[in-house]
C-alpha positions, 0 to 999 in steps of 0.5 A: 966072680958071681958069689952064689953057689950053683948047688946050695944056692948059697949067698953072700950075707950082709950085716955090720962090724962092730967096734970096741965102742959099738959103731956099726958100718956095714960089712959082707960075710961071702960064700966060700966059692970054688971053681970045680971040675967034674967028669959027668959020665952020661954027658960024656964031658967034664963040667965046671961049677961054681960051687962053696965048701958045703956044695962039693959036700953034697956032691960027694954024698949025692953023686955028680950025676944026681946033681947036674940033674937038679940043675938041667932042672933048674935051667942052670947052665954048666 
């Protein structure tokens, strides 16, 4: 599954693991992406979104209608 939030656009970040001896190896900070279904009254159907925990909070604050209209304006599939 793609590790990109459809609402916030959050992507994995990259950095280093640093050992006790300060050797550095590459690592990846993954986004907490969930598959979540929402009922959208204006569309009359459920939509499935890949959203991060922050994206879920944004949907709770702004409402699913506003978020879906933004996604449609950007041309995202949902």
